[in-house]
N, C-alpha and C positions, 0 to 999 in steps of 0.2 A: 504494500500500500504506499503510495507516494505521500510524503510528509508535506504539509502546507504551513507556511509561515503565519505567525500571529500578525493580525493587522493592527498597526498602532493608530489609534483613533485620535487624531489631532483635534478634531472638532469637540469631542467630549472633554479632552484635557483643557482646551481653551475655554470652554464653558465653565469648568471648575476654577480656572485662573481668574476669570472675570468676576465670578462670585466672591473670591477672596479679595480682589481689588475693590469691589463695591463695599465690602466690610471695612477695608482700610480707608477708603474715601469718607465713609460715614464717621469713622472714629476720628480722623484728622479734623473734619469739620466740627464735630461735637467738642473736641478738646481744645481747638485753637481758633475756630471760625474760618480756617483756610479751606477753600475749595479748589482742588487742582484744575488748571485751565490749560487746554491744548490749542495752540494757533497753527493752522495749516495754511501754507502758501502754494497756490496753484497758478502756474504761468502758462497761458495758452488754453486751448480748448480740446486737448486730447481726450477722447471719450473714456478710455480705460483709466487714465489718471483722475478724471472727474469722479468716476465711480469709486475708486480707492479712497479719495478724500471724503466723499460722502459717507462711505461705510465707517471710516475712522471717526467722523463726527457723531454718527448714530451710536456707535459702540461707546464712545466717551460719554454721551448723555445717558446711556443705559446703566452705567456704573456710578452715575451721580456726578460726573465731572462737567465742567463747562467747556465749550469749544467754540471757536470762531474760524471762519474760512475766509481767506483773502484771495479772490479770483482776479487775476491780472491778465491784461492783454498780452498776446505773444509778441507784440512789438514794444513792450515796455523796455526802457533803457536799463542797463545794469546799475547805474547810479540810483535810479528810482527804486529798484528792487532792494539795493543795499540800504537805502534810507528807511524802507519799510521794516527791514530786519532790525535796524538800529532802534526804531520806535518800539518794537516788540521786546527787544533786549532790555530796554529801560522801563518797560511796563511791569510794575511789581505784581500785578494780578495774573500775569502769564507765566506759567511754569514750564511749559514745553513748546518748542518751536520746531516744526518740520517743514522742509522745502521739498515738495513733491518732484521727483525726478521722472523723466528727463526734462531738462531745460532747453529752451530754443538755442540754436547754434551760436547766436551772437552773445550769449551770456557765458561768462567764465564760471563754470560749475565750481571749481576749486576755490575761487575767490568768494563765491556766495556761501559755501559750506564753512569757510574759515570765519565768515562774519558772524555767524550765529554764536551767541554766548555759550561756551562749553557746558555751563551748568544747565542750560535749557535745551541742549542738543540731544533730544530724545531719540534720534536715529543713531547716535553714536558715531557720527561721521567726522566731527571736528578733529584736527590733528592732535589736540590735547587728549581727547578721549581715546583716540587710536593709540597714542603713546601709553596712556594708563592701562589699556587693555594688554599691551605687550609687556607690562610690568607685573611680576608675581609677587604675592605676599599680602599680609593683612593690611598693610598701609593703603592699599587701593581698593578696599571694599566698597568705597563710595563711587566707583567708576560707573559710567553709563555703558552698557553692553549693547551692541547692534541687535536689533529686534529678531531677525530670523535666526542667527546663530544662537541667541539666547533660547528661543523656542526649541531649536534642535537639541540643545543640551538638556532642557527639561525633559523632553521625550526620551532621550537616552538614559538619563538618570532614573526615570520611572521604570524603564525596561530592564536596566542592567545593575542599578545601584552604583557601586564603585566601578569606575572605568580604568582604574590603575593597572598599568602593565599591558593593556590591550593594544594591538596594532590598529591604527586608524588611518584610513586613506581618504583625503578630501580631493575630489575631482572638480576643479574650478578654482581660480585664484583671484576673483574680483575683491575689491575693497569692501564691498557690501556684504558678501557671504563667505567666500572661500578663505581669505586671509584671516579674518577674525575667528572663523570656525576653527581653523588650525591652531590659533593661539589658545582658544578655550580648551581644546582637546589636549594640547601640550600641558596646560596648567592642571588638567585633570589626571596628569601623569600617564598619558598615552604615549606610545611611540608613533609619531605622526609623519606621514608622507603627503606632499601636495603634488597633485598632477594637473596638467593643463594641455593645451592643444599641441605643445611640442614634446610631450612625454613619449618616450619610446617604450614599447612593450607594456602598454596600458593593461591588457588582460592579465599579464603576469603580476603586475603590481596590485591590481584589484583582488586577485586570488589569494593574497596574503592578508587581507583586511578582516579583522574581527568586527570593525565598525567601518562602514562605507557611507560617506556623505557625498552625494553628487549634486553639484550646483553649476553645471557646465552650460545649461540652456541648449542642450542638443537632444532632440527626441530619440529615444531608443539607443543611445550611445552605449549603455552598459548592458551586455547580454547576460542572461541568467546563468549560462554555462561558466561565466567568469567568477561568479560569487562563491566564496568559501562556504562550504556547508556549515550552517549554524551561525553565520554572520548576522549582524543587525544592520539593516539598510535604511538610510534616511535619504529620501529623494526630494530635493528642493526644486528640481526643474519644473517649470510651468510653461509648456510648449503647446501652441495651438496647431493642430494638424487636420487634414480633411477628415470628415466623418465617415462612417461605414457606408459603403456603396456610393461614395461621393456626395452624400447628403450633408450639407452644412459643415460644421467643424466640431472638434472635440479637444479637450485638454488632456495631455499626457505628460509624464515626467521624463527624466533622462534614462531611467532604468526600464528595461523590458519587464513589466510588472508580472505577467503571468508566468514568464520563465523564472524570474527571480524568486517568486514565492514558493517554488518547489524546492529551493535550496536554502534560502535564508531561514533564520529562526524567527525573525520579526522584520517587518517592512512597513514604511509609511505609504499609503495610497496617494495618488494625484488624480483628482483633487481630494481634499479631506484629511490630508496629513499635516505637513508643515504649515501650509497656507493659513489656516485659522489661527495658528499660534502667533503669527507675526503681529497682527493688530493687537492682540491681547498683551503681548510683551511691550508694545508701544505704550499702552495704557499703564503697565507696571512701571516703565521708565518715567512716565509723567508723574505718577504718584510718588515715586522715589525722589524725583527732582523737587516736587513740592515740599516733601519732608526735609530734604537737604536745605532748601532755601529758607524754610522756617527756622531750622536750627541755626543757620548762619545769621539770620536776623536776630534771633534770641541770644546769640553769642554762645551757642552750644556747639559741641563737636559732633558733626553729622556722621563722620566716618566711624563705622563699627556699631552704630545704633541699629536696632532691629527695625525694619520697616513697619509702619502702622498696620499693614495688612498681614504681617508675619508670612510673607510669601517665601517660596523656595529661593534660596540664595545659591549662586554659582560663582 
């Protein structure tokens, strides 16, 4: 009888996380009068980006947070965009700022991401937060962790408990997922390899992985026969491909799911795996930022304090 991998239900885990966040938001409000507030900036009229921003606002409201959306013309100048970020940086009622990517070609993405106050950078893209993520030890417990890698680590911790000593392979080396994912796995005491489009003998590398995280954005890149029997597979890929019999389209991951689930011990589906965790972790970052800013205002040491929601820490 062919074994079948456990399906890691990211939607259920995200629902649990949002319930915990809602408790933390209520406690913070009752104890201090502070209500976490998330400000989203959307430049242009990309339909997918508009949907993402709307969902973030809806989920923020559902956990008791405030949110505001700044929808800007695709022709806005970089100076105008930076001026808006400056206003939000200085607004004491705003605790989290996210700039929805991608940005129009005439905007310098790096300059925009650098302009966001690192304390309010709930995506974790500012160079200060990138540097803190690369630092190990108790002194950086207050760092902001990029949302998708944070969600992946929560799912892995739920599935495996300790990750210490396991071989982990990350396919994809973007600043948004691949690189921070590798840092978190390294800090969990895994032996980490990072693969990318120039990697030679990718099947051989994947075959050694106790943990495989694929964030390459390439549908069907990872074949099931490459998977080490008993491995845990986290598929971050979200790829739109033609639907069955050429009807419409469907969303698939980087991993050939039906093949892989015959060899893996556990696997995230696409959709319904990592995706739901990303926005939930954005809300956690916003709550943590609000707690840290309150502590700074009150002259307390934010680092090392338990979040009001008592959420999972990584």
